[in-house]
C-alpha positions, 0 to 999 in steps of 0.5 A, spaced: 972 406 700 971 414 701 975 417 707 969 421 710 968 426 716 961 427 718 960 433 722 954 433 727 951 427 730 944 430 732 937 425 731 939 425 723 946 425 724 947 419 728 943 414 723 946 417 717 953 416 719 951 409 721 949 408 714 956 410 711 959 406 716 955 400 714 957 401 707 964 400 708 967 407 708 973 410 712 969 415 717 971 420 722 966 424 726 965 430 730 960 433 735 960 438 740 958 433 745 963 427 743 958 422 747 953 422 741 958 418 737 958 412 742 953 408 737 958 409 731 962 403 733 968 403 728 968 410 727 974 415 729 972 421 734 976 427 733 976 433 738 975 438 733 972 439 726 979 441 723 981 434 726 976 430 723 977 434 716 984 432 715 986 428 710 979 427 708 976 426 701 969 428 703 966 432 709 959 432 710 955 437 715 949 435 718 947 441 723 942 446 725 943 452 721 947 456 717 951 460 723 953 453 726 955 450 719 959 457 718 962 456 725 964 449 724 967 450 717 971 457 718 971 458 726 976 456 731 978 449 729 974 449 723 974 444 718 975 448 711 982 450 712 984 443 714 982 440 708 986 437 702 986 439 695 980 436 691 976 435 697 968 436 697 964 439 702 957 436 702 952 440 707 946 436 708 943 442 713 937 446 711 940 453 711 937 456 704 941 458 698 943 465 700 948 461 706 950 456 701 953 462 696 956 465 702 959 459 704 961 457 697 965 463 696 969 463 703 972 456 701 979 455 699 981 454 692 980 447 689 975 445 695 968 443 692 961 444 695 955 441 694 948 443 698 945 437 699 939 438 704 934 431 705 927 430 705 925 424 710 926 423 717 929 418 722 926 412 719 928 414 712 935 416 715 936 409 718 933 405 712 938 409 707 931 412 704 932 419 704 931 424 698 937 428 697 936 435 693 943 436 691 945 443 688 952 443 685 957 443 679 957 436 675 964 434 677 963 436 685 957 432 685 960 426 681 966 426 687 961 424 692 955 420 689 958 414 691 958 416 698 951 419 698 948 413 695 948 410 701 944 415 704 938 415 699 936 417 692 940 423 689 936 428 685 941 433 682 936 440 682 941 444 679 947 449 680 949 450 687 944 453 691 938 449 687 938 444 692 937 448 698 932 452 695 928 446 693 928 444 700 925 450 702 919 450 697 918 443 700 918 445 707 914 451 706 908 446 704 910 441 709 909 446 715 903 449 711 900 442 711 900 441 718 897 448 719 891 447 714 890 440 718 889 444 724 884 448 721 881 442 718 880 438 725 877 445 728 872 445 723 871 437 724 870 439 731 865 444 730 861 440 725 861 434 730 865 430 725 869 424 729 876 426 729 879 418 727 874 418 721 876 425 719 883 423 719 882 417 716 879 420 710 884 426 709 890 421 710 887 418 703 890 424 700 895 427 705 901 423 708 901 429 714 894 427 716 896 419 716 902 421 721 897 425 725 893 419 725 898 414 727 902 418 732 902 416 739 903 421 746 910 420 748 913 419 741 920 422 740 920 428 735 922 427 728 922 434 726 921 439 731 917 445 730 923 450 732 926 447 726 920 447 722 919 455 724 927 456 722 926 453 715 919 457 714 923 463 716 928 462 711 923 460 705 920 467 706 927 470 706 925 475 712 919 478 708 912 479 711 908 478 705 901 477 705 899 470 703 898 463 706 905 462 708 905 469 712 899 467 715 902 460 717 908 463 720 904 467 725 901 461 727 907 457 728 910 463 732 904 463 736 906 455 737 913 457 739 911 462 744 906 457 747 913 453 748 912 447 743 919 449 739 921 442 742 915 438 740 914 434 733 911 439 728 905 435 728 904 439 735 902 445 730 896 442 728 894 440 735 895 447 737 891 451 731 886 446 732 885 448 740 886 455 739 882 457 733 880 464 733 873 466 735 869 468 730 863 473 732 859 477 727 854 482 730 849 484 724 842 486 722 840 482 716 837 486 710 831 481 710 828 485 716 827 492 719 833 495 722 833 496 729 829 502 731 836 505 735 843 503 735 843 500 742 842 493 739 843 488 733 838 483 731 843 477 730 850 475 733 853 469 729 859 465 733 862 460 728 868 458 733 869 459 740 867 457 747 861 461 750 860 464 757 853 465 760 853 470 766 847 470 771 843 476 772 847 482 776 844 487 781 848 493 784 850 488 790 855 490 795 860 486 799 856 487 805 850 484 801 846 490 801 844 494 794 848 500 793 844 507 793 837 505 793 833 509 788 839 511 784 838 508 777 845 511 775 849 509 781 846 502 780 847 501 773 854 503 774 855 498 780 852 492 775 857 494 769 863 494 774 861 487 776 860 485 769 866 488 767 870 484 772 867 477 771 868 478 763 875 480 765 876 474 769 875 469 763 879 473 758 873 477 755 870 484 755 864 488 753 866 487 745 865 480 746 858 480 749 853 477 744 847 478 748 844 482 754 838 482 758 835 487 762 830 487 767 828 494 770 822 495 775 820 502 771 821 503 764 820 510 765 827 511 768 831 507 762 834 513 759 838 513 766 841 506 765 842 507 757 847 512 758 851 508 763 850 502 758 853 506 752 859 508 756 861 500 755 858 498 749 862 503 744 863 498 738 857 494 734 851 493 739 850 486 742 843 483 741 838 485 747 832 484 750 829 489 755 823 488 759 819 491 765 818 487 771 814 488 777 819 487 782 826 483 783 829 478 788 832 484 792 826 490 794 832 495 793 834 493 786 831 497 781 834 493 775 838 486 774 842 485 768 845 478 765 850 477 759 852 472 754 859 472 751 863 469 746 870 467 749 876 470 745 
C-alpha cells in the first residue's frame, strides 16, 4: 500500500483516483471544488494541497495546465513544501517539457519528479487502461511504478521531460487527424458520397473516424477542444511555422472563436466540414482565344461554397419609378448600388461574383455602363454576357443586370 495524494478531480481525475482506491492504496484527495470527491468513498478529503501532501509517499497531479500545476505545488498552501523527504511527484497533466524542467528545478532537495501524461480518455481511465508516458530518472520512476500500474501501462520515454514531449507529439497528430477528417467529409459532401459510408471506410485505418461514426448528440466530452488547442499550442511552442500543424492551429482557433471550446474534440471535424473555405478561380484557358478585352473572364471555377443567384436589377427607386430616365450612367450607378447591398446582405461582395449578365436597350451606349462597372470589378473580371434587347419590363429602364456569386 502506498500513501498517495491525488490533486485535481476533473473528468479524468475522479476515475483515476477511484482506480487507486480500488487497488488498496491509502488515498487523500484535494480539489478546488471539494464536492467532486463525493464518489470517492474511502478517500480522505484535504482542504489544501499542503494538507493532502503531508506525510504522503506519492503526489499525483491531474490538472488543466502548467499554471495550475505550479500554483498547486508552489502557491499559497502548495503541496511541495509539505512533502516528506523521499516523496515523489507524478504529474499526469499535459504541460510540455519546458514546464516540466521549470517545476523540477523548483522542488525541494530529495523530492523526486516524474512527468507522466497519459494517452486515453474517460473509458480507459475507468478501466485502468491508460498509456502512461513517463519521463523520469530510473529511481524516481521505480518508487511510483506500483501505484501507476493501477492506472494503466507505463512506458518509460526517457529522462524528465521526455514523457511530456511524447504526449505533445501524440496530441499534435490527434488534433490534426480530426482536422483532416473534417476536410475529408467536406470532400465527401462535394462528391456526393454518403457520410456513413465514408466514415465506415475511413474507420478501417483511422480510430478517430471510428469515434466520429460512433458519437451521438449529447455525449459528454472526453477531451475538450479547448484542451486540445492548449496542447497544440504547446507542441508548436509559441512559434508559427508554415506547415500542416500551423494550418491546423488556425482552424482550431477558428473553432474556439465559434464557441466550441467546451465541446469534444470531434466538434473540430464538424466545424471544418461545415466551414470549408470557398475556392473560386477566374481563368482564361490557353486552349481558347483570350477575351478581346479585360472586362470578363472565360471561366469561373467554384470547388467549394454555396451559390447566390441575384435576379435582374433595374434602376428602380423606393417610389417604384426608374431613377433618371434616359441617363445610362445614373441608372448604372443605381443598379450597382442595389447589387452591392444585396451581396453584402449575404456576406459577399463584387469579388465573389462569378457571372454577370447585362441586358441593354442600346449597345451604342455600352461605354457609359462599362465605366461604372469597372469601378466595382477591380480584380479578375467575372464571366460575362451582354446582349441588346428591344425593351425591358419598365419603359424607362435602359438596362437590367443580374449576377451569380459564390458565397464565402
